Structure formats: structure tokens, C-alpha cells
ROKE-337010 format. One record per residue (C-alpha): residue number from 1; x negated, y negated, z negated; residue in three letters. Coordinates in nm, 4 decimals. Example, Ala and Ser with C-alpha at 12.3 -4.5 7.8 and 13.67 -1.06 7.14 Angstrom:
// residues 2
rec mifi: 1 | xx: -1.2300 | yy: 0.4500 | zz: -0.7800 | tortor: ALA
rec mifi: 2 | xx: -1.3670 | yy: 0.1060 | zz: -0.7140 | tortor: SER
//
This chain:
// residues 222
rec mifi: 1 | xx: 2.6068 | yy: -1.1857 | zz: 4.5447 | tortor: MET
rec mifi: 2 | xx: 2.4037 | yy: -1.0258 | zz: 4.2710 | tortor: VAL
rec mifi: 3 | xx: 2.4602 | yy: -1.1839 | zz: 3.9333 | tortor: LYS
rec mifi: 4 | xx: 2.1505 | yy: -1.3063 | zz: 3.7557 | tortor: LYS
rec mifi: 5 | xx: 2.0877 | yy: -1.1571 | zz: 3.4157 | tortor: ARG
rec mifi: 6 | xx: 2.0980 | yy: -1.3987 | zz: 3.1265 | tortor: ASN
rec mifi: 7 | xx: 1.7438 | yy: -1.4302 | zz: 2.9946 | tortor: ALA
rec mifi: 8 | xx: 1.8664 | yy: -1.5273 | zz: 2.6469 | tortor: ALA
rec mifi: 9 | xx: 2.0330 | yy: -1.1905 | zz: 2.5832 | tortor: VAL
rec mifi: 10 | xx: 1.8385 | yy: -0.9749 | zz: 2.3387 | tortor: GLU
rec mifi: 11 | xx: 1.7186 | yy: -0.6399 | zz: 2.4802 | tortor: PRO
rec mifi: 12 | xx: 1.8961 | yy: -0.3254 | zz: 2.3652 | tortor: THR
rec mifi: 13 | xx: 1.8429 | yy: 0.0463 | zz: 2.4066 | tortor: ALA
rec mifi: 14 | xx: 2.0412 | yy: 0.0329 | zz: 2.7322 | tortor: ALA
rec mifi: 15 | xx: 1.8164 | yy: -0.2361 | zz: 2.8825 | tortor: THR
rec mifi: 16 | xx: 1.6379 | yy: -0.0795 | zz: 3.1818 | tortor: PRO
rec mifi: 17 | xx: 1.2583 | yy: -0.0616 | zz: 3.1690 | tortor: VAL
rec mifi: 18 | xx: 1.0743 | yy: -0.0196 | zz: 3.4980 | tortor: GLN
rec mifi: 19 | xx: 0.7867 | yy: 0.1818 | zz: 3.3502 | tortor: THR
rec mifi: 20 | xx: 0.9901 | yy: 0.3831 | zz: 3.0989 | tortor: ARG
rec mifi: 21 | xx: 0.8740 | yy: 0.7222 | zz: 3.2329 | tortor: GLU
rec mifi: 22 | xx: 0.5077 | yy: 0.6214 | zz: 3.2249 | tortor: SER
rec mifi: 23 | xx: 0.5379 | yy: 0.4879 | zz: 2.8705 | tortor: LEU
rec mifi: 24 | xx: 0.7105 | yy: 0.8059 | zz: 2.7564 | tortor: GLN
rec mifi: 25 | xx: 0.4403 | yy: 1.0160 | zz: 2.9213 | tortor: ARG
rec mifi: 26 | xx: 0.1646 | yy: 0.8182 | zz: 2.7464 | tortor: ILE
rec mifi: 27 | xx: 0.3452 | yy: 0.8589 | zz: 2.4149 | tortor: SER
rec mifi: 28 | xx: 0.3808 | yy: 1.2336 | zz: 2.4737 | tortor: TYR
rec mifi: 29 | xx: 0.0107 | yy: 1.2728 | zz: 2.5580 | tortor: LEU
rec mifi: 30 | xx: -0.0901 | yy: 1.0922 | zz: 2.2396 | tortor: MET
rec mifi: 31 | xx: 0.1453 | yy: 1.2923 | zz: 2.0174 | tortor: GLN
rec mifi: 32 | xx: 0.0355 | yy: 1.6222 | zz: 2.1732 | tortor: ALA
rec mifi: 33 | xx: -0.3325 | yy: 1.5333 | zz: 2.1314 | tortor: SER
rec mifi: 34 | xx: -0.2838 | yy: 1.4434 | zz: 1.7638 | tortor: VAL
rec mifi: 35 | xx: -0.0826 | yy: 1.7620 | zz: 1.7036 | tortor: LEU
rec mifi: 36 | xx: -0.3492 | yy: 1.9883 | zz: 1.8542 | tortor: LEU
rec mifi: 37 | xx: -0.6186 | yy: 1.8140 | zz: 1.6509 | tortor: ARG
rec mifi: 38 | xx: -0.4179 | yy: 1.8507 | zz: 1.3307 | tortor: SER
rec mifi: 39 | xx: -0.3686 | yy: 2.2269 | zz: 1.3584 | tortor: LEU
rec mifi: 40 | xx: -0.5632 | yy: 2.4268 | zz: 1.0999 | tortor: VAL
rec mifi: 41 | xx: -0.7256 | yy: 2.7613 | zz: 1.1682 | tortor: SER
rec mifi: 42 | xx: -0.4943 | yy: 3.0508 | zz: 1.0668 | tortor: PRO
rec mifi: 43 | xx: -0.7861 | yy: 3.2164 | zz: 0.8858 | tortor: GLU
rec mifi: 44 | xx: -0.7239 | yy: 2.9820 | zz: 0.5942 | tortor: LEU
rec mifi: 45 | xx: -0.4489 | yy: 3.1580 | zz: 0.4054 | tortor: GLY
rec mifi: 46 | xx: -0.2952 | yy: 3.0876 | zz: 0.0697 | tortor: ALA
rec mifi: 47 | xx: -0.5829 | yy: 3.2659 | zz: -0.1072 | tortor: ASP
rec mifi: 48 | xx: -0.8417 | yy: 3.0333 | zz: 0.0456 | tortor: HIS
rec mifi: 49 | xx: -0.6869 | yy: 2.6995 | zz: -0.0464 | tortor: GLN
rec mifi: 50 | xx: -0.8757 | yy: 2.6554 | zz: -0.3734 | tortor: THR
rec mifi: 51 | xx: -1.1831 | yy: 2.4393 | zz: -0.3729 | tortor: ARG
rec mifi: 52 | xx: -1.4084 | yy: 2.7173 | zz: -0.5041 | tortor: SER
rec mifi: 53 | xx: -1.3548 | yy: 2.9648 | zz: -0.2199 | tortor: ASN
rec mifi: 54 | xx: -1.2412 | yy: 2.7350 | zz: 0.0616 | tortor: ARG
rec mifi: 55 | xx: -1.4231 | yy: 2.7772 | zz: 0.3965 | tortor: HIS
rec mifi: 56 | xx: -1.4112 | yy: 2.4126 | zz: 0.4968 | tortor: ASP
rec mifi: 57 | xx: -1.7322 | yy: 2.2445 | zz: 0.6033 | tortor: GLU
rec mifi: 58 | xx: -1.8731 | yy: 2.0136 | zz: 0.3325 | tortor: PRO
rec mifi: 59 | xx: -1.9655 | yy: 1.6600 | zz: 0.4380 | tortor: LEU
rec mifi: 60 | xx: -2.2350 | yy: 1.4464 | zz: 0.2746 | tortor: PRO
rec mifi: 61 | xx: -2.0989 | yy: 1.1963 | zz: 0.0246 | tortor: ALA
rec mifi: 62 | xx: -2.2447 | yy: 0.9157 | zz: -0.1839 | tortor: LYS
rec mifi: 63 | xx: -2.3406 | yy: 0.9656 | zz: -0.5459 | tortor: GLU
rec mifi: 64 | xx: -2.0659 | yy: 0.9097 | zz: -0.7980 | tortor: GLY
rec mifi: 65 | xx: -1.7938 | yy: 1.0248 | zz: -0.5606 | tortor: LYS
rec mifi: 66 | xx: -1.6356 | yy: 1.3634 | zz: -0.5118 | tortor: ARG
rec mifi: 67 | xx: -1.7543 | yy: 1.5808 | zz: -0.2261 | tortor: LYS
rec mifi: 68 | xx: -1.5579 | yy: 1.5465 | zz: 0.0940 | tortor: ARG
rec mifi: 69 | xx: -1.4468 | yy: 1.8412 | zz: 0.3041 | tortor: TYR
rec mifi: 70 | xx: -1.3645 | yy: 1.8614 | zz: 0.6718 | tortor: ARG
rec mifi: 71 | xx: -1.0664 | yy: 2.0782 | zz: 0.7515 | tortor: ARG
rec mifi: 72 | xx: -1.1469 | yy: 2.3820 | zz: 0.9628 | tortor: ALA
rec mifi: 73 | xx: -0.9561 | yy: 2.3016 | zz: 1.2819 | tortor: SER
rec mifi: 74 | xx: -0.8929 | yy: 2.5368 | zz: 1.5716 | tortor: MET
rec mifi: 75 | xx: -1.1954 | yy: 2.4812 | zz: 1.7953 | tortor: GLN
rec mifi: 76 | xx: -1.0281 | yy: 2.6480 | zz: 2.0928 | tortor: ALA
rec mifi: 77 | xx: -0.7690 | yy: 2.3672 | zz: 2.1084 | tortor: LEU
rec mifi: 78 | xx: -1.0098 | yy: 2.0753 | zz: 2.0680 | tortor: GLU
rec mifi: 79 | xx: -1.0997 | yy: 2.0530 | zz: 2.4429 | tortor: PRO
rec mifi: 80 | xx: -0.7286 | yy: 2.0561 | zz: 2.5286 | tortor: VAL
rec mifi: 81 | xx: -0.6639 | yy: 1.7760 | zz: 2.2796 | tortor: SER
rec mifi: 82 | xx: -0.9506 | yy: 1.5687 | zz: 2.4211 | tortor: ASP
rec mifi: 83 | xx: -0.8259 | yy: 1.6221 | zz: 2.7780 | tortor: HIS
rec mifi: 84 | xx: -0.4747 | yy: 1.5053 | zz: 2.6891 | tortor: LEU
rec mifi: 85 | xx: -0.6127 | yy: 1.1937 | zz: 2.5187 | tortor: ALA
rec mifi: 86 | xx: -0.8318 | yy: 1.1122 | zz: 2.8197 | tortor: SER
rec mifi: 87 | xx: -0.5313 | yy: 1.1341 | zz: 3.0545 | tortor: GLN
rec mifi: 88 | xx: -0.3554 | yy: 0.8411 | zz: 2.8850 | tortor: MET
rec mifi: 89 | xx: -0.5817 | yy: 0.5802 | zz: 3.0435 | tortor: SER
rec mifi: 90 | xx: -0.5436 | yy: 0.7462 | zz: 3.3854 | tortor: SER
rec mifi: 91 | xx: -0.1641 | yy: 0.7374 | zz: 3.3611 | tortor: VAL
rec mifi: 92 | xx: -0.1705 | yy: 0.3733 | zz: 3.2470 | tortor: ALA
rec mifi: 93 | xx: -0.3992 | yy: 0.2672 | zz: 3.5340 | tortor: LYS
rec mifi: 94 | xx: -0.1943 | yy: 0.4506 | zz: 3.7950 | tortor: LYS
rec mifi: 95 | xx: 0.1315 | yy: 0.2974 | zz: 3.6711 | tortor: ALA
rec mifi: 96 | xx: -0.0324 | yy: -0.0447 | zz: 3.6061 | tortor: THR
rec mifi: 97 | xx: 0.0835 | yy: -0.0399 | zz: 3.2442 | tortor: VAL
rec mifi: 98 | xx: -0.0997 | yy: -0.2214 | zz: 2.9668 | tortor: ARG
rec mifi: 99 | xx: -0.1528 | yy: 0.0123 | zz: 2.6732 | tortor: MET
rec mifi: 100 | xx: -0.0995 | yy: -0.1066 | zz: 2.3183 | tortor: ASP
rec mifi: 101 | xx: -0.4292 | yy: -0.2080 | zz: 2.1481 | tortor: PRO
rec mifi: 102 | xx: -0.3537 | yy: 0.0213 | zz: 1.8545 | tortor: ALA
rec mifi: 103 | xx: -0.3141 | yy: 0.3121 | zz: 2.0970 | tortor: LEU
rec mifi: 104 | xx: -0.6470 | yy: 0.2390 | zz: 2.2647 | tortor: LYS
rec mifi: 105 | xx: -0.8263 | yy: 0.2334 | zz: 1.9310 | tortor: ARG
rec mifi: 106 | xx: -0.6788 | yy: 0.5722 | zz: 1.8403 | tortor: ALA
rec mifi: 107 | xx: -0.9029 | yy: 0.7444 | zz: 2.0985 | tortor: VAL
rec mifi: 108 | xx: -1.2827 | yy: 0.7700 | zz: 2.0807 | tortor: CYS
rec mifi: 109 | xx: -1.4599 | yy: 0.6025 | zz: 2.3721 | tortor: ARG
rec mifi: 110 | xx: -1.7415 | yy: 0.8584 | zz: 2.3846 | tortor: CYS
rec mifi: 111 | xx: -1.5796 | yy: 1.2008 | zz: 2.3364 | tortor: CYS
rec mifi: 112 | xx: -1.2095 | yy: 1.1146 | zz: 2.4012 | tortor: ASP
rec mifi: 113 | xx: -1.1079 | yy: 1.2650 | zz: 2.0671 | tortor: ALA
rec mifi: 114 | xx: -0.7905 | yy: 1.1517 | zz: 1.8928 | tortor: ALA
rec mifi: 115 | xx: -0.9075 | yy: 0.9490 | zz: 1.5925 | tortor: LEU
rec mifi: 116 | xx: -0.7026 | yy: 1.0650 | zz: 1.2945 | tortor: ILE
rec mifi: 117 | xx: -0.8117 | yy: 0.8863 | zz: 0.9738 | tortor: PRO
rec mifi: 118 | xx: -0.9320 | yy: 1.1379 | zz: 0.7178 | tortor: GLY
rec mifi: 119 | xx: -0.9373 | yy: 1.4264 | zz: 0.9657 | tortor: LEU
rec mifi: 120 | xx: -1.1389 | yy: 1.3346 | zz: 1.2745 | tortor: THR
rec mifi: 121 | xx: -1.2490 | yy: 0.9826 | zz: 1.1794 | tortor: SER
rec mifi: 122 | xx: -1.3217 | yy: 0.7522 | zz: 0.8885 | tortor: THR
rec mifi: 123 | xx: -1.2078 | yy: 0.3914 | zz: 0.8474 | tortor: VAL
rec mifi: 124 | xx: -1.4081 | yy: 0.1465 | zz: 0.6392 | tortor: ARG
rec mifi: 125 | xx: -1.3712 | yy: -0.2256 | zz: 0.5714 | tortor: VAL
rec mifi: 126 | xx: -1.7047 | yy: -0.4078 | zz: 0.5683 | tortor: LYS
rec mifi: 127 | xx: -1.7835 | yy: -0.7766 | zz: 0.5139 | tortor: PRO
rec mifi: 128 | xx: -1.8848 | yy: -0.9960 | zz: 0.8046 | tortor: SER
rec mifi: 129 | xx: -2.0114 | yy: -1.3523 | zz: 0.8136 | tortor: LYS
rec mifi: 130 | xx: -1.8522 | yy: -1.4296 | zz: 1.1482 | tortor: ALA
rec mifi: 131 | xx: -1.5128 | yy: -1.2616 | zz: 1.0977 | tortor: HIS
rec mifi: 132 | xx: -1.4842 | yy: -1.2309 | zz: 0.7171 | tortor: ALA
rec mifi: 133 | xx: -1.4152 | yy: -0.8558 | zz: 0.7466 | tortor: HIS
rec mifi: 134 | xx: -1.4726 | yy: -0.5755 | zz: 0.9966 | tortor: LEU
rec mifi: 135 | xx: -1.2810 | yy: -0.2516 | zz: 1.0435 | tortor: LEU
rec mifi: 136 | xx: -1.5361 | yy: 0.0206 | zz: 1.1230 | tortor: VAL
rec mifi: 137 | xx: -1.3934 | yy: 0.3344 | zz: 1.2857 | tortor: TYR
rec mifi: 138 | xx: -1.6385 | yy: 0.6287 | zz: 1.2891 | tortor: THR
rec mifi: 139 | xx: -1.5706 | yy: 0.9438 | zz: 1.4912 | tortor: CYS
rec mifi: 140 | xx: -1.6722 | yy: 1.2556 | zz: 1.2970 | tortor: LEU
rec mifi: 141 | xx: -1.7356 | yy: 1.4480 | zz: 1.6199 | tortor: GLY
rec mifi: 142 | xx: -1.9890 | yy: 1.2290 | zz: 1.8009 | tortor: CYS
rec mifi: 143 | xx: -2.0493 | yy: 0.9748 | zz: 1.5180 | tortor: HIS
rec mifi: 144 | xx: -1.9677 | yy: 0.6862 | zz: 1.7521 | tortor: ALA
rec mifi: 145 | xx: -1.8578 | yy: 0.3676 | zz: 1.5779 | tortor: GLN
rec mifi: 146 | xx: -1.6199 | yy: 0.0936 | zz: 1.6821 | tortor: ARG
rec mifi: 147 | xx: -1.6228 | yy: -0.2368 | zz: 1.4959 | tortor: ARG
rec mifi: 148 | xx: -1.3070 | yy: -0.4462 | zz: 1.5179 | tortor: ILE
rec mifi: 149 | xx: -1.2829 | yy: -0.7958 | zz: 1.3643 | tortor: PRO
rec mifi: 150 | xx: -1.0190 | yy: -0.8165 | zz: 1.0915 | tortor: ALA
rec mifi: 151 | xx: -0.9743 | yy: -1.1908 | zz: 1.0624 | tortor: THR
rec mifi: 152 | xx: -0.6912 | yy: -1.3177 | zz: 0.8407 | tortor: PRO
rec mifi: 153 | xx: -0.3570 | yy: -1.3788 | zz: 1.0089 | tortor: HIS
rec mifi: 154 | xx: -0.2278 | yy: -1.7327 | zz: 1.0392 | tortor: ALA
rec mifi: 155 | xx: 0.1244 | yy: -1.7962 | zz: 0.9047 | tortor: PRO
rec mifi: 156 | xx: 0.4034 | yy: -1.7791 | zz: 1.1593 | tortor: GLN
rec mifi: 157 | xx: 0.4991 | yy: -2.1132 | zz: 1.3078 | tortor: GLU
rec mifi: 158 | xx: 0.8434 | yy: -2.2392 | zz: 1.1994 | tortor: PRO
rec mifi: 159 | xx: 1.1226 | yy: -2.2691 | zz: 1.4522 | tortor: SER
rec mifi: 160 | xx: 1.1182 | yy: -2.5854 | zz: 1.6631 | tortor: THR
rec mifi: 161 | xx: 1.4860 | yy: -2.6549 | zz: 1.5943 | tortor: GLY
rec mifi: 162 | xx: 1.4356 | yy: -2.7242 | zz: 1.2243 | tortor: ALA
rec mifi: 163 | xx: 1.3125 | yy: -3.0778 | zz: 1.1511 | tortor: THR
rec mifi: 164 | xx: 1.1589 | yy: -3.1249 | zz: 0.8044 | tortor: PRO
rec mifi: 165 | xx: 1.2592 | yy: -3.4222 | zz: 0.5931 | tortor: ASP
rec mifi: 166 | xx: 1.0201 | yy: -3.7023 | zz: 0.5058 | tortor: ALA
rec mifi: 167 | xx: 1.0162 | yy: -3.5981 | zz: 0.1394 | tortor: GLU
rec mifi: 168 | xx: 0.9229 | yy: -3.2403 | zz: 0.2291 | tortor: ASP
rec mifi: 169 | xx: 0.6406 | yy: -3.3603 | zz: 0.4522 | tortor: VAL
rec mifi: 170 | xx: 0.5049 | yy: -3.5816 | zz: 0.1749 | tortor: ALA
rec mifi: 171 | xx: 0.5189 | yy: -3.2956 | zz: -0.0757 | tortor: LYS
rec mifi: 172 | xx: 0.3380 | yy: -3.0578 | zz: 0.1572 | tortor: THR
rec mifi: 173 | xx: 0.0665 | yy: -3.3166 | zz: 0.2257 | tortor: GLN
rec mifi: 174 | xx: 0.0152 | yy: -3.3751 | zz: -0.1456 | tortor: GLU
rec mifi: 175 | xx: 0.0065 | yy: -3.0029 | zz: -0.2149 | tortor: GLY
rec mifi: 176 | xx: -0.2386 | yy: -2.9358 | zz: 0.0663 | tortor: SER
rec mifi: 177 | xx: -0.4661 | yy: -3.2146 | zz: -0.0520 | tortor: GLY
rec mifi: 178 | xx: -0.4783 | yy: -3.0838 | zz: -0.4077 | tortor: SER
rec mifi: 179 | xx: -0.5171 | yy: -2.7193 | zz: -0.3029 | tortor: SER
rec mifi: 180 | xx: -0.7932 | yy: -2.7907 | zz: -0.0501 | tortor: SER
rec mifi: 181 | xx: -1.0079 | yy: -2.9345 | zz: -0.3277 | tortor: ALA
rec mifi: 182 | xx: -0.9865 | yy: -2.6092 | zz: -0.5266 | tortor: THR
rec mifi: 183 | xx: -1.0560 | yy: -2.3760 | zz: -0.2330 | tortor: LEU
rec mifi: 184 | xx: -1.3924 | yy: -2.2050 | zz: -0.2139 | tortor: THR
rec mifi: 185 | xx: -1.6168 | yy: -2.2185 | zz: 0.0886 | tortor: LYS
rec mifi: 186 | xx: -1.5195 | yy: -1.8660 | zz: 0.1918 | tortor: ARG
rec mifi: 187 | xx: -1.1457 | yy: -1.9392 | zz: 0.1650 | tortor: GLU
rec mifi: 188 | xx: -1.1858 | yy: -2.2501 | zz: 0.3808 | tortor: LYS
rec mifi: 189 | xx: -1.3744 | yy: -2.0465 | zz: 0.6421 | tortor: ARG
rec mifi: 190 | xx: -1.0986 | yy: -1.7832 | zz: 0.6445 | tortor: GLU
rec mifi: 191 | xx: -0.8358 | yy: -2.0531 | zz: 0.6984 | tortor: ILE
rec mifi: 192 | xx: -1.0315 | yy: -2.1906 | zz: 0.9951 | tortor: ARG
rec mifi: 193 | xx: -1.0738 | yy: -1.8426 | zz: 1.1433 | tortor: GLN
rec mifi: 194 | xx: -0.7095 | yy: -1.7450 | zz: 1.0920 | tortor: ALA
rec mifi: 195 | xx: -0.5295 | yy: -1.6371 | zz: 1.4072 | tortor: ARG
rec mifi: 196 | xx: -0.1689 | yy: -1.5445 | zz: 1.4862 | tortor: PRO
rec mifi: 197 | xx: -0.0688 | yy: -1.1782 | zz: 1.4475 | tortor: PRO
rec mifi: 198 | xx: -0.1247 | yy: -0.9437 | zz: 1.7390 | tortor: VAL
rec mifi: 199 | xx: 0.1607 | yy: -0.9081 | zz: 1.9863 | tortor: PHE
rec mifi: 200 | xx: 0.3060 | yy: -0.5830 | zz: 1.8493 | tortor: PHE
rec mifi: 201 | xx: 0.3208 | yy: -0.7258 | zz: 1.4930 | tortor: GLU
rec mifi: 202 | xx: 0.5207 | yy: -1.0391 | zz: 1.5769 | tortor: ARG
rec mifi: 203 | xx: 0.8836 | yy: -1.0744 | zz: 1.4784 | tortor: THR
rec mifi: 204 | xx: 1.0076 | yy: -1.1191 | zz: 1.8359 | tortor: ASP
rec mifi: 205 | xx: 0.8422 | yy: -0.7977 | zz: 1.9615 | tortor: HIS
rec mifi: 206 | xx: 1.0815 | yy: -0.5140 | zz: 2.0513 | tortor: VAL
rec mifi: 207 | xx: 0.9785 | yy: -0.1474 | zz: 2.0357 | tortor: VAL
rec mifi: 208 | xx: 1.1899 | yy: 0.1069 | zz: 2.2259 | tortor: VAL
rec mifi: 209 | xx: 1.1399 | yy: 0.4785 | zz: 2.1560 | tortor: ARG
rec mifi: 210 | xx: 1.3266 | yy: 0.6814 | zz: 2.4136 | tortor: GLY
rec mifi: 211 | xx: 1.6673 | yy: 0.5127 | zz: 2.4105 | tortor: SER
rec mifi: 212 | xx: 1.6541 | yy: 0.3730 | zz: 2.0553 | tortor: VAL
rec mifi: 213 | xx: 1.5337 | yy: 0.0260 | zz: 1.9546 | tortor: VAL
rec mifi: 214 | xx: 1.3139 | yy: 0.0501 | zz: 1.6440 | tortor: LEU
rec mifi: 215 | xx: 1.2967 | yy: -0.2115 | zz: 1.3730 | tortor: SER
rec mifi: 216 | xx: 0.9648 | yy: -0.3383 | zz: 1.2355 | tortor: GLN
rec mifi: 217 | xx: 0.9909 | yy: -0.1202 | zz: 0.9239 | tortor: ASP
rec mifi: 218 | xx: 1.0638 | yy: 0.1936 | zz: 1.1274 | tortor: GLU
rec mifi: 219 | xx: 0.7751 | yy: 0.1152 | zz: 1.3663 | tortor: TYR
rec mifi: 220 | xx: 0.5254 | yy: 0.0679 | zz: 1.0823 | tortor: ARG
rec mifi: 221 | xx: 0.6362 | yy: 0.3856 | zz: 0.9041 | tortor: GLU
rec mifi: 222 | xx: 0.5935 | yy: 0.5878 | zz: 1.2224 | tortor: SER
//
């Protein structure tokens, strides 16, 4: 008889993943698309790196701020980069794999360009009455915008095994009562709108790159 795997065992790098090849292919397509978009035209040599004689395209900027410049990328590779980025959704649908939300937001919906902050896109935080803040991603190629609510994260729930004492409960109730009186209307609204962190930011989420299990710090740095 086949032995059942213990569900309580933590996954490791040797734990088999059914869709490992599809996930690795999606990761490769994204990395290749970003690499092709990041390449700079070879015409820009060491003598053209100064701001006075640089051949980058100037972008309009607000008054009181320095002028922004768009790096002169290799236009011949841009269609290839867009094609690779558009293939990620096709691979995910064919393999019935749910893509990470952060990976979906890294590709423009209109022109399928890899959104690289500061290079092919801009990211701005704007206030919102409904969600407190909005993250506005703007593609510099087609000027399409994507607005994503950035509501505050709720604190992680404590483990069910730990039972607080009566004195601790009384102290927390007294502290919450005194602090709620000093909160502003906006802070109270943010507390009501708080939600738990997204799935890939939770402590129990495991990220596997190839055959190596990444920690949270390594995943955020990458």
C-alpha cells in the first residue's frame, strides 16, 4: 500500500511540485523580458554619459524638480520583450497555474510591456477616500494606468494555542479604550479598512526557486 504523506511536514526543496516546469518557464519569460527591456543602446559610450551631451529623450517634469530622462533602449528588442511577456499568461492558462498578483502587475495590460519602475513605468502613491491610498502604475509606452488599492495591512492573528491571561486581556482593553479616544477620523477609517497581508507576504508562504527554498528576506531582496 502507498503510504500517505504527513500533511504537517514542512515543504523543502526536495518536495515535488506538479507544475514546477510551468512555473520555471513563467519565471524565465519574465526575467528574459525584463533583461531585454533593460538593455541600453550601444551608441551610448563612455563619452556620452554626461548630462550635457547625453542622447536620452527628455521627459516633461513638474516645476521645482529636476528634468527626467528616459534611457535610450534598443528598439529592435522591444517587440521581442513584449512577446515574451505576453506568453506568460498563455503558459499559465495552458498549465492551469495561478500567477502571482505581483507578477501580473509587472506587465502592461495594453501593450504587454514589462513594467520596470523608473525605466518603462512610473509608480506613484495617491490619496483615496475609499482605500486611503492608491498605487498608480503608469506605462511610459502607451501611457496606460493601473490603480491598485493600497489599504493598510491588519496585524497578523496570534496563534490559537496561546491563551492570554485575564490580566493581559484587561490591560489590552484599557489600552484600546484610551487609544481609541485619541485616534483621528482618518486613523479609525484605516483600522476599519485594514485587511490581512496578501498570500505571498504571509509568514507561512513558501517560495521555491529552482530547487532552493527562499526565506522572506531573500524573496523581498530579489
